[in-house]
C-alpha positions in Angstrom: -61.7 29.1 -31.9 -58.7 31.1 -32.9 -58.2 29.2 -36.1 -61.8 29.8 -37.0 -61.6 33.6 -36.8 -58.2 33.7 -38.5 -59.6 32.0 -41.6 -62.9 33.7 -41.5 -63.7 35.6 -44.6 -64.5 39.2 -44.1 -68.0 40.4 -44.7 -69.6 43.7 -45.3 -68.8 46.4 -47.8 -67.4 50.0 -47.5 -69.9 52.7 -47.5 -70.4 54.9 -50.5 -70.3 58.6 -50.5 -74.0 58.9 -50.3 -74.2 56.6 -47.3 -71.5 58.5 -45.7 -73.3 61.9 -46.2 -76.5 60.6 -44.9 -74.7 59.1 -41.8 -73.2 62.5 -41.1 -76.7 64.0 -40.9 -77.7 61.2 -38.6 -74.7 61.9 -36.4 -75.5 65.6 -36.2 -79.1 64.8 -35.2 -77.9 62.4 -32.5 -75.6 64.9 -31.1 -78.4 67.6 -30.9 -80.6 65.1 -29.0 -77.7 64.1 -26.7 -77.1 67.9 -26.0 -80.7 68.3 -25.0 -80.5 65.3 -22.8 -77.4 66.7 -21.0 -79.4 70.0 -20.4 -82.2 68.0 -18.8 -79.7 66.0 -16.7 -78.3 69.2 -15.4 -81.8 70.4 -14.6 -82.4 67.4 -12.5 -78.8 67.7 -10.8 -79.7 71.3 -9.8 -83.3 70.7 -8.6 -84.1 71.5 -5.1 -81.6 73.5 -2.7 -78.7 75.1 -4.2 -75.5 73.1 -4.1 -73.6 76.1 -2.4 -76.1 76.2 0.4 -75.8 72.3 1.0 -72.0 72.6 0.8 -72.1 75.6 3.3 -73.6 73.2 5.8 -70.4 70.8 5.4 -72.2 68.1 3.5 -72.2 67.0 0.0 -75.1 66.7 -2.5 -76.1 63.2 -3.7 -74.5 63.9 -7.1 -71.2 65.0 -5.5 -71.2 61.8 -3.4 -71.7 59.7 -6.4 -69.0 61.5 -8.3 -66.7 60.9 -5.3 -67.5 57.1 -4.8 -67.9 55.9 -8.3 -65.2 55.7 -11.0 -66.0 58.0 -13.9 -67.8 56.3 -16.8 -68.7 53.2 -14.9 -72.3 54.2 -13.8 -75.3 55.9 -15.4 -78.3 56.8 -13.4 -81.8 55.5 -14.4 -83.9 57.5 -16.8 -80.9 59.6 -18.1 
């Protein structure tokens, strides 16, 4: 397979200025939506009893346990 990929002709074309400008606008829109999603995720994480009150009892919240047990970037909760 290596020879096939080494000899394979390149495909696709470079983006022109108009395409780059329109993609910048799309990137900004996506970043705005992602920021809104991050706000909603924080609302979910902070629902219920305050974290300080739970920590005062000597226990961790579910989110703290997940952060402790799972490597960063390897897990995403459902519906987030």
